[in-house]
C-alpha positions, -999 to 999 in steps of 0.1 A, spaced: 0 0 0 12 34 -9 4 64 13 -4 83 -18 -31 58 -27 -47 63 7 -44 101 4 -60 99 -31 -90 80 -17 -95 106 11 -92 134 -14 -117 118 -37 -141 115 -8 -136 151 1 -143 162 -35 -175 142 -36 -186 157 -3 -181 192 -17 -202 182 -48 -229 168 -25 -233 201 -6 -245 218 -38 -283 222 -33 -289 223 -70 -275 188 -77 -301 164 -91 -312 135 -69 -299 108 -92 -265 124 -94 -264 129 -56 -272 92 -51 -244 82 -75 -219 105 -58 -229 92 -24 -223 56 -35 -189 67 -50 -180 84 -18 -188 55 4 -168 32 -19 -138 55 -17 -140 57 21 -144 19 24 -113 14 2 -94 39 24 -106 20 55 -93 -12 41 -59 4 35 -58 15 71 -67 -20 83 -40 -35 62 -14 -10 75 -25 -18 110 -20 -55 105 14 -49 89 25 -27 119 13 -53 144 33 -80 125 64 -57 126 59 -52 164 55 -89 170 87 -98 151 105 -70 170 93 -84 203 104 -119 193 138 -107 183 143 -88 215 134 -120 235 161 -140 218 
């Protein structure tokens, strides 16, 4: 995972949110944007979870090495 990929997903979600605040946006477009925003946030959340697992694995291996 690249940090830039995570940042892109967050930026994408922010842009979608800005579009959704437009009161003149048609309902069909707002629903599509909402779905796209949720998808971007879920992908970003998945990246965070993967990073957390990776960090936990690094910490475990560090603890094992220090016990040896």
